[in-house]
Backbone as numpy.savetxt, mean C-alpha at the origin, in Angstrom:
# Nx Ny Nz CAx CAy CAz Cx Cy Cz
-29.96 37.59 22.70 -29.70 36.49 23.00 -29.95 35.50 21.73
-31.05 35.62 20.94 -31.34 34.95 19.47 -29.72 35.11 18.92
-29.94 36.31 18.36 -28.21 36.05 17.80 -26.76 35.62 18.06
-26.85 35.51 19.41 -25.60 35.14 19.78 -25.77 33.73 19.92
-27.42 32.91 19.79 -27.67 31.71 19.84 -27.10 31.15 17.93
-27.55 31.93 17.32 -27.23 31.85 15.98 -26.04 31.97 15.97
-24.97 32.89 16.26 -23.49 32.68 16.04 -23.50 31.57 16.48
-23.42 31.03 17.74 -22.63 30.20 17.94 -22.74 28.93 17.35
-24.43 28.74 16.42 -24.68 27.55 15.96 -23.94 27.27 14.69
-24.10 28.61 14.11 -23.33 28.60 12.78 -22.05 28.23 12.62
-21.04 28.52 13.77 -19.64 28.53 14.68 -19.28 27.20 14.43
-21.01 26.47 14.53 -20.63 24.86 15.26 -20.22 24.43 13.72
-21.52 24.55 13.19 -21.79 24.40 11.65 -20.66 24.55 10.75
-19.73 25.88 10.78 -18.27 26.16 9.95 -17.03 25.17 10.40
-17.36 24.71 11.79 -16.33 24.03 12.41 -16.56 22.82 11.84
-17.81 21.76 12.17 -17.74 20.72 11.69 -17.34 20.33 10.20
-18.33 21.43 9.49 -18.22 21.13 7.72 -16.08 21.29 7.88
-15.40 21.63 8.41 -13.99 22.37 7.99 -13.47 20.98 8.48
-14.12 19.97 9.29 -13.39 18.77 10.32 -13.53 17.85 9.20
-15.04 17.59 8.35 -15.08 16.89 7.09 -14.41 17.28 6.02
-14.32 18.43 5.77 -13.55 18.77 4.72 -12.09 18.16 4.72
-11.53 18.24 5.78 -9.79 18.21 6.34 -10.16 16.75 6.28
-11.08 15.59 6.67 -10.97 14.59 6.30 -11.35 13.90 6.09
-11.84 14.50 4.33 -11.92 14.16 3.27 -10.94 14.50 2.76
-9.69 15.84 2.90 -8.66 15.69 1.97 -7.34 14.56 2.70
-7.75 13.79 3.78 -6.68 13.06 3.91 -7.17 11.48 3.16
-8.38 11.61 3.41 -8.21 10.34 2.43 -8.21 10.51 1.26
-8.45 11.59 0.54 -7.46 11.35 -0.88 -6.11 12.03 -0.86
-5.81 11.78 0.11 -4.39 11.95 0.07 -3.50 10.51 0.09
-4.77 9.35 0.28 -4.20 7.72 0.96 -4.58 6.96 -0.29
-4.31 5.39 -0.78 -4.84 4.77 -1.46 -6.20 4.84 -1.34
-6.81 3.93 -2.35 -8.17 3.23 -1.85 -7.32 1.08 -2.10
-8.78 0.67 -1.63 -8.20 -0.53 -2.20 -8.23 -0.72 -4.02
-9.42 -0.21 -4.35 -9.81 -0.73 -5.43 -8.23 -0.08 -6.65
-7.89 0.56 -6.10 -6.89 1.78 -6.45 -5.45 1.10 -6.14
-5.42 0.38 -5.05 -4.14 -0.88 -4.89 -4.35 -1.99 -5.89
-5.86 -2.62 -6.16 -5.75 -3.79 -6.77 -5.61 -3.50 -8.27
-5.84 -2.05 -8.97 -5.87 -1.82 -10.08 -4.30 -1.76 -10.22
-3.13 -1.05 -9.70 -2.24 -0.70 -9.70 -1.38 -2.37 -9.99
-1.88 -3.04 -8.73 -1.25 -4.25 -9.13 -1.65 -5.58 -10.76
-2.51 -4.88 -11.00 -2.96 -5.62 -12.20 -2.17 -5.45 -13.42
-1.98 -3.84 -13.43 -1.30 -2.84 -14.48 0.69 -3.66 -14.01
0.63 -3.96 -13.24 2.32 -4.21 -12.95 2.37 -5.09 -13.62
1.39 -6.32 -13.22 1.85 -7.73 -13.75 1.43 -7.40 -15.07
0.74 -6.98 -16.13 0.84 -5.97 -16.91 2.30 -5.95 -17.91
2.62 -5.01 -17.10 4.57 -4.41 -17.02 5.17 -5.81 -17.46
5.33 -6.11 -16.45 6.20 -7.46 -16.21 6.10 -8.21 -17.59
5.00 -9.15 -17.92 4.88 -9.20 -18.78 5.23 -9.23 -20.06
4.76 -7.57 -20.43 5.22 -7.12 -21.45 6.65 -6.41 -21.72
7.76 -6.66 -20.84 8.58 -5.74 -20.84 10.41 -6.33 -19.87
9.74 -7.82 -19.25 10.39 -8.44 -18.31 10.62 -7.95 -16.94
11.60 -9.15 -16.12 11.62 -9.08 -14.98 12.57 -7.08 -14.20
13.49 -7.54 -15.25 14.58 -6.52 -15.03 14.39 -5.11 -14.75
13.75 -5.14 -16.58 13.18 -3.49 -16.37 11.80 -3.12 -15.54
10.90 -3.89 -15.48 10.06 -4.22 -14.25 10.42 -3.91 -12.79
11.82 -4.28 -12.64 12.17 -4.16 -11.42 12.40 -3.02 -10.86
13.31 -2.62 -11.97 13.78 -1.00 -12.00 13.11 0.00 -12.08
11.82 -0.08 -12.45 10.51 1.46 -13.53 9.68 1.06 -11.84
9.83 -0.10 -11.06 8.65 -0.57 -9.79 9.99 0.16 -8.08
11.32 0.07 -8.47 12.01 0.84 -7.88 12.06 2.43 -7.89
12.96 2.14 -8.72 13.04 3.75 -9.28 12.40 4.84 -9.69
11.31 4.34 -10.58 10.69 4.83 -11.49 10.01 5.46 -10.84
8.98 6.61 -11.87 7.47 6.99 -11.12 6.04 6.62 -11.40
5.96 5.83 -12.41 4.90 5.45 -12.97 4.04 4.50 -12.45
4.81 3.44 -11.10 4.12 2.83 -10.26 3.89 3.28 -8.68
4.13 4.30 -8.75 3.94 5.58 -7.20 2.98 6.55 -7.18
1.80 6.56 -6.25 0.91 7.04 -6.29 0.03 7.40 -4.84
0.60 8.48 -4.54 0.55 8.75 -2.91 1.14 7.81 -1.89
0.39 6.97 -1.26 1.39 5.68 -0.41 0.93 4.57 -1.54
0.26 4.60 -2.35 0.77 3.31 -2.92 1.73 2.83 -3.81
2.70 1.65 -3.59 3.34 1.29 -4.49 3.75 0.16 -4.60
4.66 -0.72 -5.61 4.73 -2.50 -5.73 6.12 -3.11 -5.17
5.64 -3.82 -4.30 6.10 -4.86 -4.08 6.55 -5.82 -4.95
7.71 -6.24 -4.76 8.01 -6.81 -6.40 8.57 -8.37 -5.44
8.47 -9.45 -5.30 8.63 -10.24 -4.45 8.94 -11.89 -4.85
10.02 -12.85 -4.58 10.26 -14.13 -5.58 9.27 -15.22 -4.34
8.96 -16.08 -5.30 7.77 -16.81 -4.40 9.15 -17.71 -3.43
10.10 -17.31 -2.97 11.02 -17.64 -1.97 11.42 -16.73 -1.18
11.09 -15.27 -0.83 10.89 -14.21 -0.29 12.03 -13.60 -0.56
12.78 -13.57 -1.45 13.51 -12.45 -2.35 13.38 -10.66 -3.16
13.44 -9.74 -2.30 12.59 -9.13 -3.22 13.58 -8.35 -3.88
12.72 -8.61 -5.85 12.85 -7.65 -6.66 13.10 -6.06 -6.62
11.92 -5.88 -6.18 11.60 -4.07 -6.70 11.14 -4.19 -5.22
10.91 -2.68 -4.97 10.38 -2.08 -3.91 10.15 -0.78 -4.27
8.33 -0.31 -4.37 8.60 1.53 -4.51 8.56 1.89 -2.79
8.42 1.28 -2.00 8.42 2.18 -0.68 9.85 2.38 -0.10
10.71 1.02 -0.28 11.95 1.26 0.07 12.51 0.18 -0.66
13.43 1.16 -1.19 14.34 0.32 -2.39 15.71 -0.63 -1.23
15.88 -0.58 0.19 17.23 -0.60 1.09 16.39 -2.28 0.85
15.52 -2.79 0.45 15.13 -3.59 0.78 15.34 -4.93 -0.57
15.24 -4.02 -1.32 16.19 -4.80 -3.07 16.76 -5.51 -2.49
16.73 -7.27 -3.12 17.76 -8.23 -2.90 17.79 -8.41 -1.68
16.50 -8.12 -0.71 16.81 -9.34 1.12 16.03 -10.14 0.48
16.29 -10.94 0.68 15.04 -12.24 1.17 14.65 -11.82 3.11
13.56 -11.67 3.10 12.69 -11.20 3.73 11.64 -12.76 4.92
11.76 -13.75 4.41 11.34 -15.03 4.67 11.43 -14.35 6.75
10.70 -14.64 7.09 10.50 -15.04 8.21 10.00 -13.69 9.19
10.35 -12.60 8.51 10.29 -11.06 8.49 9.10 -10.91 9.57
8.73 -10.20 10.37 7.32 -9.96 10.87 7.39 -8.54 11.48
6.43 -8.62 11.80 5.85 -6.82 11.99 5.59 -6.82 13.11
5.66 -5.48 13.38 5.66 -4.60 14.88 5.16 -5.77 16.02
3.91 -6.23 15.88 3.40 -6.93 16.69 3.72 -8.59 16.88
4.63 -8.67 16.05 5.37 -10.00 15.82 4.34 -10.74 15.24
3.89 -10.59 14.19 3.03 -11.08 13.32 3.58 -11.97 11.82
4.06 -13.01 11.82 4.89 -13.00 9.92 4.21 -12.70 9.22
3.86 -11.73 8.75 3.14 -11.21 7.58 3.71 -11.70 6.18
5.17 -11.42 6.09 5.76 -11.41 5.02 5.57 -13.13 4.37
6.03 -14.12 5.26 4.74 -15.28 5.14 3.44 -15.22 4.52
2.65 -14.38 5.24 1.63 -15.07 4.94 1.31 -13.94 3.42
1.97 -13.62 2.88 1.79 -12.83 1.83 2.48 -14.29 0.42
3.37 -14.57 0.58 4.34 -15.13 0.33 3.53 -16.72 -0.27
2.69 -16.88 1.23 1.56 -18.33 1.11 0.47 -17.78 0.10
0.16 -16.63 -0.04 -1.08 -16.29 -0.46 -0.66 -15.94 -1.63
0.62 -15.94 -2.41 0.67 -16.01 -3.14 0.80 -17.48 -4.50
1.69 -17.53 -3.12 1.35 -19.85 -3.51 0.27 -20.34 -4.19
-0.71 -20.24 -3.11 -1.48 -20.73 -2.86 -2.51 -20.61 -3.40
-3.11 -19.22 -3.29 -4.01 -18.75 -4.10 -3.94 -18.09 -5.58
-2.83 -17.53 -5.76 -2.62 -16.66 -6.80 -2.98 -15.36 -6.92
-3.62 -15.12 -5.54 -4.36 -13.34 -6.02 -4.81 -13.21 -4.63
-5.47 -12.25 -4.34 -6.53 -11.84 -3.06 -5.51 -10.87 -2.66
-6.68 -10.44 -1.41 -6.18 -9.49 -0.22 -5.86 -10.70 1.20
-4.58 -9.68 1.74 -4.04 -10.34 3.09 -4.78 -9.94 3.69
-4.55 -10.31 5.07 -4.72 -10.02 6.45 -4.11 -8.91 6.61
-4.25 -8.21 8.15 -3.87 -7.26 8.62 -2.73 -7.55 8.95
-1.74 -6.55 8.91 -0.60 -6.18 9.32 0.28 -4.61 10.11
1.05 -4.78 10.50 1.72 -3.35 10.72 3.47 -3.15 9.88
2.91 -2.01 9.13 4.12 -1.77 7.89 4.56 -0.07 7.97
5.74 0.33 8.04 5.98 1.14 7.75 5.37 1.99 6.15
4.70 3.31 6.60 4.05 4.33 5.96 4.96 4.88 5.16
5.76 5.42 4.08 6.82 5.69 3.54 5.91 7.13 3.47
4.79 7.43 3.36 4.05 8.88 2.97 4.22 9.32 4.62
3.82 9.45 5.64 3.88 9.46 7.09 4.62 9.26 8.37
5.43 7.73 7.96 7.04 8.30 8.10 6.01 6.72 9.35
5.51 6.54 10.17 4.72 5.98 10.72 4.44 4.47 10.26
4.49 3.63 11.77 3.81 2.45 11.63 2.18 2.42 11.50
1.93 1.64 10.23 0.76 1.92 9.99 0.06 0.57 9.92
-1.23 0.12 9.99 -2.30 -1.19 9.80 -1.84 -1.18 8.80
-2.40 -2.94 7.88 -2.35 -2.36 6.13 -2.46 -3.96 5.91
-3.61 -4.00 4.74 -3.45 -5.01 4.25 -2.70 -5.02 2.59
-2.78 -6.01 2.01 -2.08 -6.03 0.55 -2.52 -6.56 -0.28
-3.00 -6.23 -1.28 -3.30 -7.12 -2.82 -2.27 -7.73 -3.40
-2.13 -8.88 -3.82 -0.80 -9.80 -4.39 -1.75 -10.60 -5.61
-0.67 -10.46 -6.65 -0.68 -11.22 -7.58 0.38 -11.89 -8.17
0.48 -13.19 -8.60 0.94 -14.22 -8.61 1.34 -13.86 -10.23
3.11 -13.69 -10.43 3.50 -13.88 -11.48 4.58 -14.68 -12.11
4.12 -16.03 -12.34 5.07 -16.84 -12.33 5.94 -17.40 -11.13
7.02 -17.27 -10.99 7.63 -17.71 -9.30 7.66 -16.47 -8.84
7.03 -14.93 -8.85 7.11 -14.23 -8.27 5.64 -13.67 -7.85
5.40 -12.39 -7.05 4.11 -12.11 -7.20 4.68 -10.54 -6.77
3.32 -10.03 -7.63 3.46 -8.00 -7.23 2.94 -7.95 -6.06
2.85 -6.97 -5.09 1.84 -6.60 -4.50 1.68 -5.22 -4.25
0.57 -4.57 -3.63 -0.12 -3.04 -3.36 -0.27 -3.14 -2.28
-0.43 -2.31 -1.89 -1.28 -2.35 -0.43 -1.67 -1.16 -0.08
-2.73 -1.26 0.94 -3.27 0.02 1.43 -3.40 0.07 3.12
-2.93 1.52 3.26 -2.84 1.82 4.81 -4.21 2.29 5.13
-4.02 1.90 6.66 -5.25 2.20 7.18 -4.77 3.45 8.37
-5.46 4.59 8.40 -4.88 5.40 9.21 -5.70 5.69 10.38
């Protein structure tokens, strides 16, 4: 009996450790808030050093500002998307009035944050994660650059 009990206990320890390791792997596949903020700051420096057009091209089509589920959204304060590393189809569109799947006017929240505070973290909203292809909760770090802003968001699985 004792050996059966020990085997069962060991089995549960191994299964539990496996679940912890899988959970850790999923977290590693996902960007963190400090990484998002650092990427946004790198993007601001890139815009200042290289100009709007080159930056927009790199943010949308390049690889240096994409890391797992982290990417740049570069938008004018008027609502026009200049670059989008997660969905290039949004480039050139004015997203003023865009709401998330829960009906929250998240896009205006991002613009207002950039206009009024210049930088900081947004409240939560729901958006398509380009890695999982699922609508997920997200918050975005926003930093204003002249009459535009860059944002990098983190998804919460």
